[in-house]
Every structure is written in C-alpha cells, then in structure tokens.
N, CA, C and O atoms as CSV, one atom per row, in Angstrom:
chain,resi,resn,atom,element,x,y,z
A,1,MET,N,N,-35.471,-6.906,-0.761
A,1,MET,CA,C,-34.459,-8.154,-1.299
A,1,MET,C,C,-33.596,-7.378,-2.425
A,1,MET,O,O,-32.393,-7.530,-2.209
A,2,LEU,N,N,-33.845,-6.659,-3.469
A,2,LEU,CA,C,-33.192,-5.787,-4.083
A,2,LEU,C,C,-32.113,-4.836,-3.534
A,2,LEU,O,O,-31.067,-4.631,-4.149
A,3,ALA,N,N,-32.453,-4.177,-2.172
A,3,ALA,CA,C,-31.848,-3.382,-1.419
A,3,ALA,C,C,-30.590,-4.119,-1.011
A,3,ALA,O,O,-29.509,-3.574,-1.231
A,4,ASP,N,N,-30.641,-5.430,-0.379
A,4,ASP,CA,C,-29.937,-6.190,0.092
A,4,ASP,C,C,-28.906,-6.448,-0.952
A,4,ASP,O,O,-27.742,-6.160,-0.672
A,5,VAL,N,N,-29.196,-6.980,-2.180
A,5,VAL,CA,C,-28.333,-7.155,-3.201
A,5,VAL,C,C,-27.293,-6.040,-3.621
A,5,VAL,O,O,-26.109,-6.141,-3.940
A,6,GLU,N,N,-28.114,-4.960,-3.517
A,6,GLU,CA,C,-27.249,-3.589,-3.939
A,6,GLU,C,C,-26.407,-3.087,-2.866
A,6,GLU,O,O,-25.476,-2.325,-3.124
A,7,MET,N,N,-26.679,-3.473,-1.639
A,7,MET,CA,C,-25.836,-3.166,-0.552
A,7,MET,C,C,-24.618,-4.117,-0.561
A,7,MET,O,O,-23.495,-3.702,-0.275
A,8,LYS,N,N,-24.906,-5.622,-0.953
A,8,LYS,CA,C,-23.706,-6.099,-0.925
A,8,LYS,C,C,-22.869,-6.097,-2.363
A,8,LYS,O,O,-21.753,-6.598,-2.500
A,9,ARG,N,N,-23.499,-5.549,-3.226
A,9,ARG,CA,C,-22.514,-5.165,-4.419
A,9,ARG,C,C,-21.585,-3.937,-4.062
A,9,ARG,O,O,-20.428,-3.845,-4.473
A,10,LEU,N,N,-22.233,-2.965,-3.223
A,10,LEU,CA,C,-21.708,-1.821,-2.951
A,10,LEU,C,C,-20.677,-2.132,-1.989
A,10,LEU,O,O,-19.611,-1.522,-2.074
A,11,TYR,N,N,-20.865,-3.082,-0.996
A,11,TYR,CA,C,-19.927,-3.459,-0.095
A,11,TYR,C,C,-18.644,-4.028,-0.811
A,11,TYR,O,O,-17.542,-3.635,-0.430
A,12,TRP,N,N,-18.743,-4.861,-1.746
A,12,TRP,CA,C,-17.902,-5.516,-2.733
A,12,TRP,C,C,-16.899,-4.696,-3.367
A,12,TRP,O,O,-15.707,-4.998,-3.426
A,13,HIS,N,N,-17.519,-3.447,-3.932
A,13,HIS,CA,C,-16.856,-2.346,-4.786
A,13,HIS,C,C,-16.216,-1.489,-3.683
A,13,HIS,O,O,-15.142,-0.963,-3.973
A,14,SER,N,N,-16.789,-1.247,-2.302
A,14,SER,CA,C,-16.059,-0.480,-1.405
A,14,SER,C,C,-14.902,-1.139,-0.717
A,14,SER,O,O,-14.165,-0.432,-0.030
A,15,ARG,N,N,-14.637,-2.612,-0.849
A,15,ARG,CA,C,-13.421,-3.148,-0.423
A,15,ARG,C,C,-12.531,-3.042,-1.574
A,15,ARG,O,O,-12.711,-3.619,-2.646
A,16,ARG,N,N,-11.694,-2.376,-1.327
A,16,ARG,CA,C,-10.593,-1.765,-2.308
A,16,ARG,C,C,-9.221,-2.872,-2.332
A,16,ARG,O,O,-8.662,-3.106,-3.404
A,17,GLY,N,N,-8.877,-3.345,-1.377
A,17,GLY,CA,C,-7.715,-4.143,-1.233
A,17,GLY,C,C,-6.565,-2.930,-0.670
A,17,GLY,O,O,-5.411,-3.355,-0.609
A,18,MET,N,N,-6.710,-1.881,-0.374
A,18,MET,CA,C,-5.795,-0.811,0.049
A,18,MET,C,C,-6.378,-0.409,1.344
A,18,MET,O,O,-7.432,0.225,1.363
A,19,LEU,N,N,-5.829,-0.700,2.305
A,19,LEU,CA,C,-6.362,-0.553,3.630
A,19,LEU,C,C,-6.738,0.954,3.968
A,19,LEU,O,O,-7.624,1.233,4.776
A,20,GLU,N,N,-5.984,1.912,3.275
A,20,GLU,CA,C,-6.397,3.355,3.787
A,20,GLU,C,C,-7.513,3.662,3.050
A,20,GLU,O,O,-8.133,4.687,3.334
A,21,LEU,N,N,-7.933,2.847,2.017
A,21,LEU,CA,C,-9.233,3.242,1.363
A,21,LEU,C,C,-10.438,2.387,2.279
A,21,LEU,O,O,-11.400,3.033,2.695
A,22,ASP,N,N,-10.357,1.197,2.512
A,22,ASP,CA,C,-10.907,0.202,2.995
A,22,ASP,C,C,-11.694,0.913,4.312
A,22,ASP,O,O,-12.909,0.930,4.511
A,23,VAL,N,N,-10.599,1.509,5.168
A,23,VAL,CA,C,-10.994,1.883,6.679
A,23,VAL,C,C,-11.933,3.089,6.229
A,23,VAL,O,O,-12.799,3.415,7.042
A,24,LEU,N,N,-11.877,3.636,5.291
A,24,LEU,CA,C,-12.830,4.884,5.074
A,24,LEU,C,C,-13.951,4.547,4.358
A,24,LEU,O,O,-15.037,4.989,4.732
A,25,LEU,N,N,-13.865,3.755,3.277
A,25,LEU,CA,C,-15.075,3.342,2.482
A,25,LEU,C,C,-16.308,2.405,3.033
A,25,LEU,O,O,-17.513,2.572,2.847
A,26,VAL,N,N,-15.708,1.474,3.692
A,26,VAL,CA,C,-16.574,0.282,4.228
A,26,VAL,C,C,-17.539,0.863,5.522
A,26,VAL,O,O,-18.738,0.634,5.681
A,27,PRO,N,N,-16.758,1.582,6.285
A,27,PRO,CA,C,-17.544,2.134,7.387
A,27,PRO,C,C,-18.370,3.037,6.979
A,27,PRO,O,O,-19.500,2.939,7.457
A,28,PHE,N,N,-18.146,4.078,6.092
A,28,PHE,CA,C,-19.117,5.035,5.437
A,28,PHE,C,C,-20.404,4.281,4.762
A,28,PHE,O,O,-21.530,4.722,4.995
A,29,LEU,N,N,-20.248,3.312,4.052
A,29,LEU,CA,C,-21.042,2.520,3.458
A,29,LEU,C,C,-21.988,1.802,4.487
A,29,LEU,O,O,-23.208,1.734,4.342
A,30,GLU,N,N,-21.325,1.304,5.485
A,30,GLU,CA,C,-22.220,0.559,6.530
A,30,GLU,C,C,-22.948,1.427,7.436
A,30,GLU,O,O,-24.049,1.042,7.831
A,31,GLU,N,N,-22.447,2.652,7.858
A,31,GLU,CA,C,-22.694,3.603,8.723
A,31,GLU,C,C,-23.544,4.658,8.235
A,31,GLU,O,O,-24.573,4.902,8.866
A,32,ALA,N,N,-23.238,5.374,7.115
A,32,ALA,CA,C,-23.778,6.606,6.525
A,32,ALA,C,C,-24.621,6.275,5.050
A,32,ALA,O,O,-25.537,7.027,4.717
A,33,TYR,N,N,-24.310,5.311,4.355
A,33,TYR,CA,C,-24.937,5.291,3.063
A,33,TYR,C,C,-26.221,5.261,3.251
A,33,TYR,O,O,-26.788,6.162,2.633
A,34,SER,N,N,-27.017,4.487,3.948
A,34,SER,CA,C,-28.705,4.513,4.114
A,34,SER,C,C,-29.240,5.730,4.105
A,34,SER,O,O,-30.304,6.020,3.558
A,35,ASP,N,N,-28.421,6.577,4.791
A,35,ASP,CA,C,-29.045,7.843,5.411
A,35,ASP,C,C,-28.882,9.023,3.936
A,35,ASP,O,O,-29.525,10.071,3.890
A,36,LEU,N,N,-28.110,8.672,3.058
A,36,LEU,CA,C,-28.095,9.778,2.179
A,36,LEU,C,C,-29.349,9.740,1.336
A,36,LEU,O,O,-30.177,8.829,1.349
A,37,ASP,N,N,-29.400,11.058,0.454
A,37,ASP,CA,C,-30.438,11.197,-0.497
A,37,ASP,C,C,-30.255,10.622,-1.676
A,37,ASP,O,O,-29.107,10.209,-1.846
A,38,ALA,N,N,-30.955,10.465,-2.495
A,38,ALA,CA,C,-30.769,9.633,-3.789
A,38,ALA,C,C,-29.582,10.222,-4.462
A,38,ALA,O,O,-28.830,9.332,-4.859
A,39,GLU,N,N,-29.143,11.475,-4.736
A,39,GLU,CA,C,-28.219,12.255,-5.406
A,39,GLU,C,C,-26.859,11.611,-4.662
A,39,GLU,O,O,-25.901,11.193,-5.311
A,40,ASP,N,N,-26.912,11.602,-3.544
A,40,ASP,CA,C,-25.692,11.329,-2.903
A,40,ASP,C,C,-25.332,10.019,-2.991
A,40,ASP,O,O,-24.177,9.599,-3.050
A,41,LYS,N,N,-26.568,9.230,-3.000
A,41,LYS,CA,C,-25.995,7.815,-3.235
A,41,LYS,C,C,-25.454,7.591,-4.562
A,41,LYS,O,O,-24.550,6.765,-4.680
A,42,LEU,N,N,-25.935,8.288,-5.692
A,42,LEU,CA,C,-25.374,8.016,-6.759
A,42,LEU,C,C,-24.055,8.727,-7.058
A,42,LEU,O,O,-23.392,8.386,-8.037
A,43,ARG,N,N,-23.644,9.742,-6.212
A,43,ARG,CA,C,-22.417,10.332,-6.324
A,43,ARG,C,C,-21.245,9.149,-5.401
A,43,ARG,O,O,-20.037,9.256,-5.612
A,44,TYR,N,N,-21.612,8.412,-4.720
A,44,TYR,CA,C,-21.221,7.540,-3.994
A,44,TYR,C,C,-20.529,6.560,-4.606
A,44,TYR,O,O,-19.351,6.230,-4.477
A,45,ARG,N,N,-21.820,5.918,-5.627
A,45,ARG,CA,C,-21.374,5.050,-6.619
A,45,ARG,C,C,-20.354,5.307,-7.681
A,45,ARG,O,O,-19.449,4.567,-8.068
A,46,LYS,N,N,-20.714,6.606,-8.102
A,46,LYS,CA,C,-19.702,7.218,-9.193
A,46,LYS,C,C,-18.362,7.198,-8.550
A,46,LYS,O,O,-17.422,6.833,-9.256
A,47,LEU,N,N,-18.126,7.546,-7.279
A,47,LEU,CA,C,-16.860,7.629,-6.474
A,47,LEU,C,C,-16.285,6.123,-6.826
A,47,LEU,O,O,-15.219,6.068,-7.439
A,48,LEU,N,N,-16.876,5.043,-6.503
A,48,LEU,CA,C,-16.396,3.736,-6.507
A,48,LEU,C,C,-16.082,3.359,-8.082
A,48,LEU,O,O,-15.654,2.212,-8.202
A,49,GLU,N,N,-16.190,3.983,-9.121
A,49,GLU,CA,C,-15.760,3.705,-10.367
A,49,GLU,C,C,-14.233,4.479,-10.457
A,49,GLU,O,O,-13.528,4.233,-11.436
A,50,SER,N,N,-13.789,5.342,-9.489
A,50,SER,CA,C,-12.613,6.117,-9.641
A,50,SER,C,C,-11.461,5.090,-9.431
A,50,SER,O,O,-11.663,4.060,-8.788
A,51,GLU,N,N,-10.416,5.342,-9.906
A,51,GLU,CA,C,-9.190,4.422,-9.641
A,51,GLU,C,C,-8.835,4.590,-8.188
A,51,GLU,O,O,-9.087,5.576,-7.494
A,52,ASP,N,N,-8.230,3.517,-7.836
A,52,ASP,CA,C,-7.409,3.534,-6.256
A,52,ASP,C,C,-6.669,4.559,-5.968
A,52,ASP,O,O,-6.820,5.230,-4.947
A,53,GLN,N,N,-5.634,4.808,-7.014
A,53,GLN,CA,C,-4.702,5.702,-7.063
A,53,GLN,C,C,-5.111,7.259,-6.797
A,53,GLN,O,O,-4.527,7.972,-5.980
A,54,ASP,N,N,-6.085,7.633,-7.524
A,54,ASP,CA,C,-6.694,8.911,-7.272
A,54,ASP,C,C,-7.539,8.932,-6.158
A,54,ASP,O,O,-7.741,9.973,-5.532
A,55,MET,N,N,-8.094,7.762,-5.837
A,55,MET,CA,C,-8.942,8.047,-4.335
A,55,MET,C,C,-8.001,8.066,-3.220
A,55,MET,O,O,-8.206,8.883,-2.323
A,56,PHE,N,N,-6.922,7.219,-3.143
A,56,PHE,CA,C,-5.877,7.475,-2.479
A,56,PHE,C,C,-5.167,8.936,-2.199
A,56,PHE,O,O,-4.745,9.460,-1.168
A,57,GLY,N,N,-5.213,9.295,-3.361
A,57,GLY,CA,C,-4.614,10.965,-3.209
A,57,GLY,C,C,-5.652,11.794,-2.676
A,57,GLY,O,O,-5.423,12.613,-1.786
A,58,TRP,N,N,-6.901,11.599,-3.236
A,58,TRP,CA,C,-7.905,12.564,-2.607
A,58,TRP,C,C,-8.153,12.376,-1.164
A,58,TRP,O,O,-8.405,13.364,-0.475
A,59,PHE,N,N,-8.104,11.204,-0.648
A,59,PHE,CA,C,-8.602,10.978,0.860
A,59,PHE,C,C,-7.240,11.179,1.933
A,59,PHE,O,O,-7.324,11.266,3.158
A,60,MET,N,N,-6.168,11.219,1.241
A,60,MET,CA,C,-5.031,11.844,1.823
A,60,MET,C,C,-4.662,13.299,1.769
A,60,MET,O,O,-3.628,13.821,2.187
A,61,GLN,N,N,-5.608,13.814,1.228
A,61,GLN,CA,C,-5.643,15.192,0.732
A,61,GLN,C,C,-4.486,15.811,0.070
A,61,GLN,O,O,-4.119,16.969,0.264
A,62,ARG,N,N,-3.845,14.823,-0.855
A,62,ARG,CA,C,-2.690,15.449,-1.795
A,62,ARG,C,C,-3.427,16.166,-2.934
A,62,ARG,O,O,-2.946,17.158,-3.480
A,63,SER,N,N,-4.502,15.681,-3.245
A,63,SER,CA,C,-5.022,16.256,-4.458
A,63,SER,C,C,-6.544,16.317,-4.287
A,63,SER,O,O,-6.973,15.722,-3.298
A,64,GLU,N,N,-7.308,16.843,-4.964
A,64,GLU,CA,C,-8.741,16.931,-5.062
A,64,GLU,C,C,-9.321,16.498,-6.424
A,64,GLU,O,O,-8.718,16.610,-7.492
A,65,PRO,N,N,-10.575,15.984,-6.265
A,65,PRO,CA,C,-11.080,15.638,-7.801
A,65,PRO,C,C,-11.326,16.747,-8.267
A,65,PRO,O,O,-11.684,17.705,-7.581
A,66,ASP,N,N,-11.110,16.768,-9.912
A,66,ASP,CA,C,-11.841,17.910,-10.563
A,66,ASP,C,C,-13.378,17.897,-10.624
A,66,ASP,O,O,-14.051,18.901,-10.857
A,67,ASP,N,N,-13.890,16.620,-10.382
A,67,ASP,CA,C,-15.584,16.759,-10.807
A,67,ASP,C,C,-16.148,16.933,-9.142
A,67,ASP,O,O,-15.908,16.306,-8.110
A,68,PRO,N,N,-16.904,17.968,-9.428
A,68,PRO,CA,C,-17.845,18.601,-8.180
A,68,PRO,C,C,-18.568,17.438,-7.249
A,68,PRO,O,O,-18.619,17.367,-6.021
A,69,ASP,N,N,-18.992,16.745,-8.036
A,69,ASP,CA,C,-19.784,15.486,-7.364
A,69,ASP,C,C,-18.652,14.502,-6.436
A,69,ASP,O,O,-18.836,14.172,-5.265
A,70,LEU,N,N,-17.582,14.174,-7.186
A,70,LEU,CA,C,-16.679,13.647,-6.562
A,70,LEU,C,C,-16.126,14.213,-5.579
A,70,LEU,O,O,-15.848,13.483,-4.627
A,71,LYS,N,N,-15.801,15.637,-5.488
A,71,LYS,CA,C,-15.359,16.437,-4.339
A,71,LYS,C,C,-16.077,16.357,-3.361
A,71,LYS,O,O,-15.603,16.134,-2.247
A,72,ARG,N,N,-17.520,16.542,-3.598
A,72,ARG,CA,C,-18.529,16.712,-2.403
A,72,ARG,C,C,-18.483,15.132,-1.566
A,72,ARG,O,O,-18.571,15.092,-0.339
A,73,MET,N,N,-18.359,14.067,-2.274
A,73,MET,CA,C,-18.225,12.784,-1.834
A,73,MET,C,C,-17.214,12.573,-0.901
A,73,MET,O,O,-17.508,12.333,0.270
A,74,VAL,N,N,-15.797,12.646,-1.361
A,74,VAL,CA,C,-14.810,12.774,-0.679
A,74,VAL,C,C,-14.731,13.468,0.817
A,74,VAL,O,O,-14.414,12.940,1.883
A,75,ARG,N,N,-15.150,14.918,0.521
A,75,ARG,CA,C,-15.444,15.702,1.581
A,75,ARG,C,C,-16.151,14.913,2.866
A,75,ARG,O,O,-15.686,14.690,3.984
A,76,MET,N,N,-17.493,14.560,2.274
A,76,MET,CA,C,-18.494,13.998,3.274
A,76,MET,C,C,-17.743,12.784,3.924
A,76,MET,O,O,-17.981,12.584,5.115
A,77,ILE,N,N,-16.929,12.013,3.328
A,77,ILE,CA,C,-16.299,10.910,3.740
A,77,ILE,C,C,-15.292,11.388,4.933
A,77,ILE,O,O,-15.245,10.897,6.061
A,78,LEU,N,N,-14.552,12.385,4.461
A,78,LEU,CA,C,-13.319,12.704,5.381
A,78,LEU,C,C,-14.032,13.585,6.648
A,78,LEU,O,O,-13.526,13.620,7.769
A,79,ASP,N,N,-15.330,14.316,6.278
A,79,ASP,CA,C,-15.763,14.929,7.457
A,79,ASP,C,C,-16.368,13.944,8.599
A,79,ASP,O,O,-16.524,14.276,9.774
A,80,ARG,N,N,-16.666,12.741,8.075
A,80,ARG,CA,C,-16.932,11.825,9.183
A,80,ARG,C,C,-15.742,11.407,10.208
A,80,ARG,O,O,-15.889,11.282,11.423
A,81,VAL,N,N,-14.733,11.247,9.603
A,81,VAL,CA,C,-13.607,10.958,10.203
A,81,VAL,C,C,-12.602,12.101,10.704
A,81,VAL,O,O,-11.663,11.783,11.434
A,82,GLN,N,N,-12.762,13.193,10.384
A,82,GLN,CA,C,-12.216,14.486,10.733
A,82,GLN,C,C,-13.010,15.361,11.034
A,82,GLN,O,O,-13.001,16.282,10.218
A,83,PRO,N,N,-13.955,15.530,12.156
A,83,PRO,CA,C,-14.774,16.452,12.465
A,83,PRO,C,C,-14.260,17.732,12.619
A,83,PRO,O,O,-13.196,17.774,13.237
A,84,ALA,N,N,-14.799,18.983,12.159
A,84,ALA,CA,C,-14.239,20.058,12.088
A,84,ALA,C,C,-13.931,20.630,13.628
A,84,ALA,O,O,-13.366,21.712,13.783
C-alpha cells in the first residue's frame, strides 16, 4: 500500500508539464525505477527537486549538474534512451 502511494507521488512529480522532460522521466519511473537500488532511488527523488529549466539543459546535454548524484541519475536516464 505504501509503495503504491509512493509511486503515485513520484509519478505526479515526474510529470513536469514540459514534454521533453515528461518523455524521459515518466517512462524511466515506470520501467526502471523499481529495479534501482535504494541509493539510486534517493538520487531520482533528489533529481525531481531540481528546476525544470536545469533538468532541460542537462537532458538536452547543454550543461551538466554540479552534483555527482544528479549527474549519475541524468546519465542513467539518458543511457536508457541513447544506448552507446
């Protein structure tokens, strides 16, 4: 039950109202989040606290987060849609 509430909350926070972010964050949450370890789940929640404009720049690869945790999460999400 608690897990359902948490996933709904994360889903709500993953929907940013900016299509470029929604198409990255929502599928990542739905398809990959449950397989993350506890530390990466915390990193994802930390990412969701970021400003949309910052995230947009990171995901469009115009800039990188200074925070290594956020950098790791951005890379994980991008690697899912841009396999090497």
